[in-house]
Backbone and ligand atoms as CSV (ligand in chain L), in Angstrom:
chain,resi,resn,atom,element,x,y,z
A,1,MET,N,N,102.286,131.264,126.972
A,1,MET,CA,C,103.511,130.890,126.246
A,1,MET,C,C,103.710,129.347,126.349
A,2,ILE,N,N,104.039,128.713,125.086
A,2,ILE,CA,C,104.152,127.351,125.139
A,2,ILE,C,C,105.458,126.938,125.813
A,3,ASP,N,N,105.494,125.848,126.605
A,3,ASP,CA,C,106.854,125.611,127.168
A,3,ASP,C,C,107.681,124.725,126.269
A,4,VAL,N,N,108.856,124.524,126.542
A,4,VAL,CA,C,109.798,123.924,125.729
A,4,VAL,C,C,109.460,122.480,125.484
A,5,ILE,N,N,109.183,121.771,126.425
A,5,ILE,CA,C,108.867,120.377,126.315
A,5,ILE,C,C,107.682,120.139,125.416
A,6,GLU,N,N,106.710,121.014,125.585
A,6,GLU,CA,C,105.522,120.976,124.741
A,6,GLU,C,C,105.836,121.327,123.293
A,7,LEU,N,N,106.692,122.288,123.092
A,7,LEU,CA,C,107.180,122.610,121.808
A,7,LEU,C,C,107.885,121.445,121.080
A,8,VAL,N,N,108.785,120.842,121.870
A,8,VAL,CA,C,109.508,119.642,121.250
A,8,VAL,C,C,108.536,118.648,120.888
A,9,GLY,N,N,107.617,118.361,121.819
A,9,GLY,CA,C,106.598,117.225,121.389
A,9,GLY,C,C,105.755,117.607,120.295
A,10,THR,N,N,105.558,118.932,119.965
A,10,THR,CA,C,104.683,119.361,118.784
A,10,THR,C,C,105.552,119.241,117.571
A,11,VAL,N,N,106.844,119.689,117.649
A,11,VAL,CA,C,107.593,119.700,116.453
A,11,VAL,C,C,107.960,118.306,115.958
A,12,PHE,N,N,108.231,117.373,117.025
A,12,PHE,CA,C,108.705,116.012,116.751
A,12,PHE,C,C,107.601,115.117,117.148
A,13,SER,N,N,106.370,115.380,116.714
A,13,SER,CA,C,105.315,114.539,117.202
A,13,SER,C,C,105.388,113.101,116.557
A,14,GLY,N,N,105.991,113.028,115.398
A,14,GLY,CA,C,106.164,111.722,114.831
A,14,GLY,C,C,107.205,110.815,115.515
A,15,LEU,N,N,107.887,111.304,116.549
A,15,LEU,CA,C,108.779,110.518,117.324
A,15,LEU,C,C,108.204,110.233,118.787
A,16,SER,N,N,106.924,110.395,118.896
A,16,SER,CA,C,106.379,110.345,120.129
A,16,SER,C,C,106.435,108.861,120.801
A,17,ALA,N,N,106.816,107.885,120.132
A,17,ALA,CA,C,107.172,106.601,120.666
A,17,ALA,C,C,108.369,106.590,121.436
A,18,LEU,N,N,109.161,107.622,121.176
A,18,LEU,CA,C,110.533,107.706,121.943
A,18,LEU,C,C,110.509,108.805,122.959
A,19,VAL,N,N,111.354,108.734,123.940
A,19,VAL,CA,C,111.504,109.825,124.914
A,19,VAL,C,C,112.621,110.718,124.359
A,20,ILE,N,N,112.223,111.997,124.058
A,20,ILE,CA,C,113.295,112.982,123.648
A,20,ILE,C,C,113.880,113.539,124.727
A,21,GLU,N,N,115.227,113.484,124.751
A,21,GLU,CA,C,115.981,114.003,125.868
A,21,GLU,C,C,116.742,115.315,125.599
A,22,ASP,N,N,116.993,115.594,124.452
A,22,ASP,CA,C,117.710,116.836,124.048
A,22,ASP,C,C,117.498,117.151,122.558
A,23,VAL,N,N,117.555,118.441,122.292
A,23,VAL,CA,C,117.511,118.856,120.863
A,23,VAL,C,C,118.647,119.913,120.687
A,24,GLU,N,N,119.568,119.582,119.805
A,24,GLU,CA,C,120.667,120.465,119.633
A,24,GLU,C,C,120.693,121.173,118.222
A,25,ASP,N,N,120.842,122.438,118.163
A,25,ASP,CA,C,120.894,123.126,116.981
A,25,ASP,C,C,122.379,123.067,116.463
A,26,ALA,N,N,122.723,122.295,115.524
A,26,ALA,CA,C,124.101,122.095,115.114
A,26,ALA,C,C,124.355,122.790,113.688
A,27,GLY,N,N,123.688,123.806,113.513
A,27,GLY,CA,C,123.858,124.633,112.107
A,27,GLY,C,C,123.085,124.010,111.094
A,28,GLU,N,N,123.619,123.351,110.079
A,28,GLU,CA,C,122.819,122.749,109.036
A,28,GLU,C,C,122.021,121.583,109.479
A,29,VAL,N,N,122.308,121.068,110.593
A,29,VAL,CA,C,121.714,119.874,111.016
A,29,VAL,C,C,120.996,120.086,112.442
A,30,ILE,N,N,119.855,119.544,112.679
A,30,ILE,CA,C,119.340,119.485,113.996
A,30,ILE,C,C,119.417,118.123,114.665
A,31,CYS,N,N,120.105,118.036,115.832
A,31,CYS,CA,C,120.362,116.717,116.337
A,31,CYS,C,C,119.337,116.484,117.506
A,32,VAL,N,N,118.642,115.416,117.505
A,32,VAL,CA,C,117.634,114.971,118.537
A,32,VAL,C,C,118.387,113.773,119.187
A,33,ARG,N,N,118.338,113.887,120.495
A,33,ARG,CA,C,118.887,112.828,121.363
A,33,ARG,C,C,117.557,112.143,121.901
A,34,ALA,N,N,117.587,110.793,121.814
A,34,ALA,CA,C,116.194,110.216,122.250
A,34,ALA,C,C,116.607,108.784,122.821
A,35,ARG,N,N,115.681,108.144,123.460
A,35,ARG,CA,C,115.739,106.824,123.982
A,35,ARG,C,C,114.496,106.039,123.920
A,36,THR,N,N,114.501,104.861,123.947
A,36,THR,CA,C,113.192,104.090,123.904
A,36,THR,C,C,112.631,104.157,125.404
A,37,ARG,N,N,111.409,103.901,125.574
A,37,ARG,CA,C,110.792,103.904,126.813
A,37,ARG,C,C,111.241,102.720,127.653
A,38,ASP,N,N,111.329,103.016,128.978
A,38,ASP,CA,C,111.738,101.850,129.870
A,38,ASP,C,C,110.489,100.903,130.147
A,39,GLU,N,N,110.053,100.314,129.067
A,39,GLU,CA,C,108.894,99.446,129.269
A,39,GLU,C,C,109.302,97.991,128.966
A,40,ALA,N,N,108.579,96.973,129.554
A,40,ALA,CA,C,108.881,95.665,129.255
A,40,ALA,C,C,108.460,95.310,127.799
A,41,VAL,N,N,109.290,94.466,127.076
A,41,VAL,CA,C,108.866,94.178,125.708
A,41,VAL,C,C,108.890,92.592,125.585
A,42,ALA,N,N,108.155,92.187,124.609
A,42,ALA,CA,C,107.952,90.747,124.354
A,42,ALA,C,C,109.103,90.090,123.673
A,43,CYS,N,N,109.499,88.985,124.095
A,43,CYS,CA,C,110.707,88.282,123.475
A,43,CYS,C,C,110.104,87.847,122.042
A,44,PRO,N,N,110.856,87.983,120.922
A,44,PRO,CA,C,110.328,87.506,119.671
A,44,PRO,C,C,110.430,86.069,119.483
A,45,GLY,N,N,111.261,85.359,120.469
A,45,GLY,CA,C,111.395,83.987,120.324
A,45,GLY,C,C,110.223,83.106,120.987
A,46,CYS,N,N,109.912,83.645,122.332
A,46,CYS,CA,C,108.850,82.851,123.111
A,46,CYS,C,C,107.714,83.691,123.536
A,47,GLY,N,N,107.795,85.106,123.288
A,47,GLY,CA,C,106.577,85.906,123.629
A,47,GLY,C,C,106.631,86.387,125.152
A,48,THR,N,N,107.597,85.941,125.902
A,48,THR,CA,C,107.632,86.290,127.302
A,48,THR,C,C,108.141,87.809,127.451
A,49,GLU,N,N,107.341,88.579,128.274
A,49,GLU,CA,C,107.765,89.910,128.452
A,49,GLU,C,C,109.020,90.042,129.364
A,50,THR,N,N,109.839,90.981,128.959
A,50,THR,CA,C,111.021,91.150,129.835
A,50,THR,C,C,111.368,92.590,129.849
A,51,GLY,N,N,111.951,92.984,131.058
A,51,GLY,CA,C,112.553,94.350,131.119
A,51,GLY,C,C,114.014,94.261,131.414
A,52,ARG,N,N,114.550,93.115,131.330
A,52,ARG,CA,C,115.981,92.900,131.655
A,52,ARG,C,C,116.853,93.337,130.457
A,53,VAL,N,N,117.719,94.408,130.757
A,53,VAL,CA,C,118.522,94.979,129.659
A,53,VAL,C,C,119.966,94.240,129.642
A,54,HIS,N,N,120.174,93.677,128.421
A,54,HIS,CA,C,121.519,93.157,128.169
A,54,HIS,C,C,122.631,94.206,127.870
A,55,GLU,N,N,122.331,95.230,127.127
A,55,GLU,CA,C,123.160,96.248,126.871
A,55,GLU,C,C,122.412,97.378,126.121
A,56,TYR,N,N,123.061,98.549,126.029
A,56,TYR,CA,C,122.475,99.680,125.226
A,56,TYR,C,C,123.324,99.884,123.970
A,57,ARG,N,N,122.662,100.316,122.951
A,57,ARG,CA,C,123.275,100.724,121.685
A,57,ARG,C,C,122.852,102.005,121.285
A,58,GLU,N,N,123.625,102.726,120.540
A,58,GLU,CA,C,123.104,104.068,119.880
A,58,GLU,C,C,122.909,103.793,118.400
A,59,ARG,N,N,121.725,104.171,117.824
A,59,ARG,CA,C,121.518,104.106,116.371
A,59,ARG,C,C,121.367,105.529,115.905
A,60,THR,N,N,121.870,105.964,114.839
A,60,THR,CA,C,121.637,107.256,114.353
A,60,THR,C,C,120.934,107.141,113.136
A,61,VAL,N,N,119.717,107.828,112.959
A,61,VAL,CA,C,118.874,107.735,111.761
A,61,VAL,C,C,118.435,109.160,111.410
A,62,ALA,N,N,118.247,109.422,110.038
A,62,ALA,CA,C,117.866,110.630,109.598
A,62,ALA,C,C,116.294,110.604,109.649
A,63,ASP,N,N,115.727,111.801,110.119
A,63,ASP,CA,C,114.320,112.014,110.184
A,63,ASP,C,C,113.833,113.143,109.160
A,64,VAL,N,N,112.589,113.253,108.985
A,64,VAL,CA,C,112.063,114.336,108.056
A,64,VAL,C,C,112.604,115.714,108.562
A,65,PRO,N,N,112.991,116.548,107.550
A,65,PRO,CA,C,113.515,117.870,107.859
A,65,PRO,C,C,112.570,118.681,108.654
A,66,THR,N,N,113.094,119.631,109.447
A,66,THR,CA,C,112.394,120.587,110.154
A,66,THR,C,C,113.008,121.977,109.966
A,67,ASP,N,N,112.182,122.990,109.634
A,67,ASP,CA,C,112.664,124.225,109.367
A,67,ASP,C,C,113.676,124.180,108.198
A,68,GLY,N,N,113.380,123.251,107.254
A,68,GLY,CA,C,114.254,123.212,106.037
A,68,GLY,C,C,115.658,122.639,106.336
A,69,ARG,N,N,115.865,122.154,107.513
A,69,ARG,CA,C,117.166,121.565,107.899
A,69,ARG,C,C,117.095,120.078,108.148
A,70,ARG,N,N,118.184,119.351,107.887
A,70,ARG,CA,C,118.290,117.925,108.130
A,70,ARG,C,C,118.057,117.659,109.623
A,71,VAL,N,N,117.424,116.591,109.878
A,71,VAL,CA,C,117.363,116.084,111.241
A,71,VAL,C,C,117.889,114.719,111.520
A,72,LEU,N,N,118.859,114.772,112.416
A,72,LEU,CA,C,119.467,113.400,112.835
A,72,LEU,C,C,119.056,113.049,114.250
A,73,VAL,N,N,118.530,111.741,114.270
A,73,VAL,CA,C,118.078,111.290,115.628
A,73,VAL,C,C,118.936,110.241,116.166
A,74,LYS,N,N,119.582,110.591,117.253
A,74,LYS,CA,C,120.478,109.550,117.926
A,74,LYS,C,C,119.679,108.861,118.979
A,75,VAL,N,N,119.346,107.700,118.702
A,75,VAL,CA,C,118.488,106.870,119.626
A,75,VAL,C,C,119.243,105.860,120.437
A,76,ARG,N,N,119.126,105.902,121.678
A,76,ARG,CA,C,119.635,104.823,122.538
A,76,ARG,C,C,118.579,103.618,122.645
A,77,VAL,N,N,118.878,102.529,122.049
A,77,VAL,CA,C,118.058,101.346,122.062
A,77,VAL,C,C,118.662,100.257,122.956
A,78,ARG,N,N,117.713,99.439,123.372
A,78,ARG,CA,C,118.083,98.424,124.315
A,78,ARG,C,C,118.224,97.028,123.676
A,79,ARG,N,N,119.223,96.259,124.057
A,79,ARG,CA,C,119.220,94.880,123.733
A,79,ARG,C,C,118.749,94.185,124.958
A,80,MET,N,N,117.759,93.398,124.831
A,80,MET,CA,C,117.062,92.833,126.037
A,80,MET,C,C,117.537,91.298,126.134
A,81,ARG,N,N,117.284,90.864,127.322
A,81,ARG,CA,C,117.643,89.514,127.745
A,81,ARG,C,C,116.381,88.693,127.988
A,82,CYS,N,N,116.181,87.601,127.347
A,82,CYS,CA,C,115.002,86.860,127.564
A,82,CYS,C,C,115.198,85.903,128.959
A,83,PRO,N,N,114.319,86.064,129.874
A,83,PRO,CA,C,114.462,85.245,131.140
A,83,PRO,C,C,114.190,83.788,131.040
A,84,VAL,N,N,113.669,83.288,129.962
A,84,VAL,CA,C,113.328,81.881,129.808
A,84,VAL,C,C,114.504,81.019,129.348
A,85,THR,N,N,114.936,80.181,130.269
A,85,THR,CA,C,115.991,79.181,130.018
A,85,THR,C,C,115.684,78.290,128.725
A,86,GLY,N,N,116.579,78.269,127.813
A,86,GLY,CA,C,116.264,77.352,126.622
A,86,GLY,C,C,115.629,78.071,125.493
A,87,CYS,N,N,115.180,79.425,125.655
A,87,CYS,CA,C,114.540,80.066,124.643
A,87,CYS,C,C,115.726,80.408,123.512
A,88,PRO,N,N,115.353,80.099,122.201
A,88,PRO,CA,C,116.298,80.376,121.124
A,88,PRO,C,C,116.817,81.722,121.119
A,89,ARG,N,N,116.010,82.756,121.520
A,89,ARG,CA,C,116.472,84.136,121.472
A,89,ARG,C,C,116.969,84.610,122.827
A,90,GLN,N,N,118.218,84.233,123.177
A,90,GLN,CA,C,118.702,84.700,124.509
A,90,GLN,C,C,118.626,86.310,124.699
A,91,THR,N,N,119.156,86.949,123.693
A,91,THR,CA,C,119.109,88.436,123.677
A,91,THR,C,C,118.428,88.856,122.318
A,92,PHE,N,N,117.894,90.074,122.383
A,92,PHE,CA,C,117.200,90.628,121.127
A,92,PHE,C,C,117.150,92.151,121.329
A,93,ARG,N,N,117.238,92.752,120.104
A,93,ARG,CA,C,117.179,94.142,120.117
A,93,ARG,C,C,115.654,94.659,120.029
A,94,GLU,N,N,115.251,95.570,120.866
A,94,GLU,CA,C,113.927,96.077,120.880
A,94,GLU,C,C,113.704,96.746,119.679
A,95,GLN,N,N,112.394,96.689,119.176
A,95,GLN,CA,C,111.959,97.481,118.000
A,95,GLN,C,C,111.002,98.571,118.326
A,96,VAL,N,N,111.028,99.614,117.382
A,96,VAL,CA,C,110.085,100.711,117.720
A,96,VAL,C,C,109.298,100.795,116.398
A,97,PRO,N,N,108.239,99.935,116.246
A,97,PRO,CA,C,107.389,100.000,114.992
A,97,PRO,C,C,106.886,101.324,114.696
A,98,GLY,N,N,106.924,101.732,113.474
A,98,GLY,CA,C,106.390,103.003,112.987
A,98,GLY,C,C,107.374,104.147,113.111
A,99,VAL,N,N,108.507,103.841,113.773
A,99,VAL,CA,C,109.568,104.992,113.867
A,99,VAL,C,C,110.834,104.483,113.378
A,100,LEU,N,N,111.344,103.300,113.733
A,100,LEU,CA,C,112.586,102.716,113.454
A,100,LEU,C,C,112.354,101.389,112.587
A,101,ASP,N,N,112.885,101.345,111.419
A,101,ASP,CA,C,112.850,100.062,110.733
A,101,ASP,C,C,114.178,99.277,110.778
A,102,ARG,N,N,114.092,98.111,110.920
A,102,ARG,CA,C,115.386,97.278,110.989
A,102,ARG,C,C,116.385,97.595,109.979
A,103,TYR,N,N,117.588,97.742,110.304
A,103,TYR,CA,C,118.654,98.009,109.402
A,103,TYR,C,C,118.625,99.206,108.567
A,104,GLN,N,N,117.608,100.149,108.825
A,104,GLN,CA,C,117.522,101.320,108.098
A,104,GLN,C,C,118.150,102.516,108.710
A,105,ARG,N,N,118.683,103.416,107.869
A,105,ARG,CA,C,119.283,104.627,108.467
A,105,ARG,C,C,118.417,105.942,108.409
A,106,ARG,N,N,117.126,105.587,108.109
A,106,ARG,CA,C,116.119,106.604,108.135
A,106,ARG,C,C,114.957,106.255,109.052
A,107,THR,N,N,114.231,107.229,109.551
A,107,THR,CA,C,113.016,106.792,110.164
A,107,THR,C,C,111.908,106.327,109.178
A,108,THR,N,N,111.010,105.651,109.776
A,108,THR,CA,C,109.947,105.097,108.846
A,108,THR,C,C,109.204,106.273,108.024
A,109,ARG,N,N,108.980,107.375,108.657
A,109,ARG,CA,C,108.270,108.434,107.957
A,109,ARG,C,C,109.172,109.068,106.888
A,110,LEU,N,N,110.539,109.128,107.169
A,110,LEU,CA,C,111.336,109.679,106.056
A,110,LEU,C,C,111.498,108.765,104.949
A,111,THR,N,N,111.459,107.465,105.139
A,111,THR,CA,C,111.535,106.494,104.108
A,111,THR,C,C,110.289,106.535,103.258
A,112,ALA,N,N,109.215,106.762,103.920
A,112,ALA,CA,C,107.922,106.991,103.226
A,112,ALA,C,C,107.917,108.236,102.244
A,113,ARG,N,N,108.456,109.237,102.801
A,113,ARG,CA,C,108.554,110.473,101.987
A,113,ARG,C,C,109.485,110.311,100.888
A,114,VAL,N,N,110.678,109.771,101.029
A,114,VAL,CA,C,111.662,109.450,100.091
A,114,VAL,C,C,111.165,108.563,98.914
A,115,SER,N,N,110.379,107.537,99.536
A,115,SER,CA,C,109.836,106.524,98.487
A,115,SER,C,C,108.820,107.275,97.619
A,116,ALA,N,N,108.014,108.035,98.087
A,116,ALA,CA,C,106.919,108.841,97.384
A,116,ALA,C,C,107.669,109.706,96.320
A,117,VAL,N,N,108.703,110.368,96.555
A,117,VAL,CA,C,109.497,111.128,95.588
A,117,VAL,C,C,110.121,110.156,94.504
A,118,ALA,N,N,110.714,109.069,95.004
A,118,ALA,CA,C,111.240,108.185,94.065
A,118,ALA,C,C,110.211,107.546,93.083
A,119,ARG,N,N,109.028,107.343,93.622
A,119,ARG,CA,C,108.073,106.668,92.745
A,119,ARG,C,C,107.603,107.630,91.636
A,120,GLU,N,N,107.596,108.959,91.965
A,120,GLU,CA,C,107.203,109.920,90.905
A,120,GLU,C,C,108.242,110.306,90.049
A,121,LEU,N,N,109.592,110.436,90.563
A,121,LEU,CA,C,110.572,111.057,89.790
A,121,LEU,C,C,111.800,110.083,89.437
A,122,ALA,N,N,111.752,108.983,90.026
A,122,ALA,CA,C,112.862,108.019,89.801
A,122,ALA,C,C,114.233,108.582,90.262
A,123,GLY,N,N,115.360,107.894,89.959
A,123,GLY,CA,C,116.578,108.321,90.533
A,123,GLY,C,C,117.222,109.562,90.444
A,124,ARG,N,N,117.549,109.985,89.174
A,124,ARG,CA,C,118.374,111.184,88.986
A,124,ARG,C,C,117.633,112.394,89.343
A,125,ALA,N,N,116.360,112.530,88.931
A,125,ALA,CA,C,115.449,113.697,89.241
A,125,ALA,C,C,115.151,113.919,90.837
A,126,SER,N,N,114.995,112.689,91.466
A,126,SER,CA,C,114.769,112.633,92.924
A,126,SER,C,C,116.029,113.235,93.576
A,127,ALA,N,N,117.196,112.749,93.194
A,127,ALA,CA,C,118.457,113.090,93.852
A,127,ALA,C,C,118.579,114.604,93.734
A,128,ARG,N,N,118.126,115.081,92.559
A,128,ARG,CA,C,118.326,116.679,92.368
A,128,ARG,C,C,117.320,117.353,93.166
A,129,LEU,N,N,116.065,116.879,93.417
A,129,LEU,CA,C,114.969,117.642,94.095
A,129,LEU,C,C,115.238,117.500,95.583
A,130,LEU,N,N,115.531,116.298,96.202
A,130,LEU,CA,C,115.523,116.162,97.547
A,130,LEU,C,C,116.444,117.126,98.452
A,131,PRO,N,N,117.669,117.540,97.910
A,131,PRO,CA,C,118.476,118.449,98.815
A,131,PRO,C,C,117.633,119.692,98.996
A,132,ALA,N,N,116.908,120.130,98.026
A,132,ALA,CA,C,115.987,121.469,98.185
A,132,ALA,C,C,114.969,121.216,99.317
A,133,LEU,N,N,114.609,119.959,99.511
A,133,LEU,CA,C,113.595,119.602,100.551
A,133,LEU,C,C,114.339,119.324,101.891
A,134,GLY,N,N,115.558,119.520,101.976
A,134,GLY,CA,C,116.391,119.215,103.211
A,134,GLY,C,C,116.570,117.736,103.414
A,135,ILE,N,N,116.537,116.932,102.340
A,135,ILE,CA,C,116.813,115.418,102.467
A,135,ILE,C,C,118.024,115.100,101.591
A,136,CYS,N,N,118.917,114.475,102.241
A,136,CYS,CA,C,120.171,113.952,101.537
A,136,CYS,C,C,119.907,112.619,100.943
A,137,ALA,N,N,120.129,112.408,99.622
A,137,ALA,CA,C,120.014,111.040,99.152
A,137,ALA,C,C,120.711,111.121,97.672
A,138,SER,N,N,121.672,110.168,97.495
A,138,SER,CA,C,122.297,110.128,96.205
A,138,SER,C,C,121.353,109.489,95.222
A,139,ARG,N,N,121.774,109.529,93.894
A,139,ARG,CA,C,121.074,108.885,92.827
A,139,ARG,C,C,120.922,107.389,93.041
A,140,HIS,N,N,122.056,106.779,93.564
A,140,HIS,CA,C,122.192,105.315,93.733
A,140,HIS,C,C,121.150,104.897,94.876
A,141,THR,N,N,121.213,105.769,95.955
A,141,THR,CA,C,120.239,105.619,96.970
A,141,THR,C,C,118.789,105.618,96.503
A,142,MET,N,N,118.395,106.564,95.751
A,142,MET,CA,C,117.158,106.684,95.233
A,142,MET,C,C,116.772,105.523,94.376
A,143,LEU,N,N,117.766,104.947,93.636
A,143,LEU,CA,C,117.326,103.823,92.776
A,143,LEU,C,C,117.102,102.556,93.634
A,144,ARG,N,N,117.964,102.395,94.764
A,144,ARG,CA,C,117.739,101.332,95.763
A,144,ARG,C,C,116.308,101.513,96.423
A,145,VAL,N,N,115.915,102.734,96.682
A,145,VAL,CA,C,114.740,103.000,97.279
A,145,VAL,C,C,113.592,102.610,96.318
A,146,LEU,N,N,113.717,103.062,95.056
A,146,LEU,CA,C,112.803,102.705,94.021
A,146,LEU,C,C,112.576,101.246,93.831
A,147,LEU,N,N,113.608,100.491,93.924
A,147,LEU,CA,C,113.504,99.057,93.789
A,147,LEU,C,C,112.805,98.435,94.797
A,148,LYS,N,N,112.598,99.070,96.057
A,148,LYS,CA,C,111.925,98.504,97.226
A,148,LYS,C,C,110.523,98.875,97.164
A,149,VAL,N,N,110.106,99.823,96.233
A,149,VAL,CA,C,108.660,100.234,96.283
A,149,VAL,C,C,107.834,99.101,95.719
A,150,PRO,N,N,106.898,98.585,96.506
A,150,PRO,CA,C,106.089,97.413,95.970
A,150,PRO,C,C,105.342,97.890,94.776
A,151,LEU,N,N,105.326,96.882,93.884
A,151,LEU,CA,C,104.599,97.118,92.579
A,151,LEU,C,C,102.977,97.079,92.839
A,152,PRO,N,N,102.235,97.863,92.129
A,152,PRO,CA,C,100.852,97.729,92.391
A,152,PRO,C,C,100.315,96.394,91.820
A,153,ALA,N,N,99.269,95.876,92.638
A,153,ALA,CA,C,98.814,94.593,92.203
A,153,ALA,C,C,98.135,94.735,90.819
A,154,LEU,N,N,98.380,93.711,89.960
A,154,LEU,CA,C,97.786,93.772,88.499
A,154,LEU,C,C,96.339,93.412,88.676
A,155,ALA,N,N,95.435,94.069,87.969
A,155,ALA,CA,C,94.110,93.756,87.877
A,155,ALA,C,C,93.905,92.752,86.641
A,156,VAL,N,N,93.516,91.546,86.887
A,156,VAL,CA,C,93.366,90.563,85.785
A,156,VAL,C,C,91.986,90.629,85.345
A,157,PRO,N,N,91.767,91.006,83.952
A,157,PRO,CA,C,90.367,91.134,83.398
A,157,PRO,C,C,89.663,89.841,83.421
A,158,ARG,N,N,88.448,89.814,83.778
A,158,ARG,CA,C,87.626,88.584,83.736
A,158,ARG,C,C,87.220,88.123,82.310
A,159,VAL,N,N,87.015,89.151,81.551
A,159,VAL,CA,C,86.632,88.916,80.139
A,159,VAL,C,C,87.362,89.681,79.199
A,160,LEU,N,N,87.930,89.156,78.082
A,160,LEU,CA,C,88.693,89.737,76.993
A,160,LEU,C,C,87.835,89.929,75.846
A,161,GLY,N,N,87.891,91.197,75.238
A,161,GLY,CA,C,87.118,91.319,74.077
A,161,GLY,C,C,88.118,91.929,72.993
A,162,ILE,N,N,87.847,91.725,71.693
A,162,ILE,CA,C,88.564,92.169,70.660
A,162,ILE,C,C,87.777,93.017,69.862
A,163,ASP,N,N,88.110,94.297,69.517
A,163,ASP,CA,C,87.400,95.185,68.776
A,163,ASP,C,C,87.673,95.006,67.316
A,164,LEU,N,N,86.673,94.317,66.568
A,164,LEU,CA,C,86.896,94.058,65.087
A,164,LEU,C,C,86.246,95.140,64.195
A,165,SER,N,N,85.710,96.209,64.802
A,165,SER,CA,C,85.156,97.229,63.915
A,165,SER,C,C,86.254,97.728,63.076
A,166,GLY,N,N,86.013,97.976,61.877
A,166,GLY,CA,C,87.074,98.484,60.959
A,166,GLY,C,C,87.797,97.439,60.229
A,167,VAL,N,N,87.801,96.183,60.770
A,167,VAL,CA,C,88.563,95.122,60.165
A,167,VAL,C,C,87.987,94.859,58.740
A,168,ALA,N,N,86.689,94.887,58.474
A,168,ALA,CA,C,86.057,94.618,57.365
A,168,ALA,C,C,86.520,95.518,56.265
A,169,PHE,N,N,86.984,96.752,56.570
A,169,PHE,CA,C,87.415,97.697,55.649
A,169,PHE,C,C,88.840,97.434,55.082
A,170,CYS,N,N,89.492,96.603,55.775
A,170,CYS,CA,C,90.854,96.167,55.359
A,170,CYS,C,C,90.880,95.130,54.284
A,171,PRO,N,N,91.301,95.399,53.083
A,171,PRO,CA,C,91.070,94.434,51.962
A,171,PRO,C,C,91.903,93.189,52.205
A,172,SER,N,N,93.026,93.149,52.983
A,172,SER,CA,C,93.900,91.978,53.172
A,172,SER,C,C,93.287,90.937,54.156
A,173,VAL,N,N,92.174,91.464,54.940
A,173,VAL,CA,C,91.616,90.611,55.914
A,173,VAL,C,C,90.221,90.229,55.655
A,174,THR,N,N,90.061,88.965,55.414
A,174,THR,CA,C,88.594,88.633,55.037
A,174,THR,C,C,88.066,88.143,56.316
A,175,SER,N,N,86.656,88.070,56.322
A,175,SER,CA,C,85.906,87.556,57.492
A,175,SER,C,C,86.342,86.237,57.865
A,176,ALA,N,N,86.728,85.334,56.920
A,176,ALA,CA,C,87.151,83.990,57.166
A,176,ALA,C,C,88.419,83.963,58.084
A,177,SER,N,N,89.406,84.991,57.750
A,177,SER,CA,C,90.791,84.988,58.593
A,177,SER,C,C,90.629,85.496,59.957
A,178,VAL,N,N,89.534,86.157,60.232
A,178,VAL,CA,C,89.357,86.607,61.650
A,178,VAL,C,C,88.441,85.770,62.375
A,179,ALA,N,N,87.843,84.806,61.753
A,179,ALA,CA,C,86.834,83.922,62.428
A,179,ALA,C,C,87.466,82.987,63.298
L,1,ZN,ZN,ZN,112.382,84.207,124.757
């Protein structure tokens, strides 16, 4: 029989960069309590590693649905203190790349999923479909997400050609006028 910690690690494998402390069944929503790992992190100002905590904050972000239900992750993140005197970044918030994006209320993987739907269906249709997938997003949210989707790089042709076959059959166009 699989034990509970192993089960949580399997179900929430996308959150493995965090330490999951509790999972609560809150009816329509599953609440995951997590924290960042107690590891030293590099100061973005000077690169010095530090484990000195200035303060703790809680961030709440939505994650991909589980069992058809919304998942909310409450993460305790640290604001770190740089030990270097004169460093322009005296304190800074630690980042969790691949899981938490700066200023976002969704995990990185949920944003990727929502963006994929927005790219295919755009605003109104996305907002209608997503609740059925266990994801809450208004039409306006979907439009904002869509505007952030990077445009594909344009392929610039090296050589341009004009197909003139059939032009000779048009009486108003003479060979002189297309030359
Ligand atoms: Zn620093």
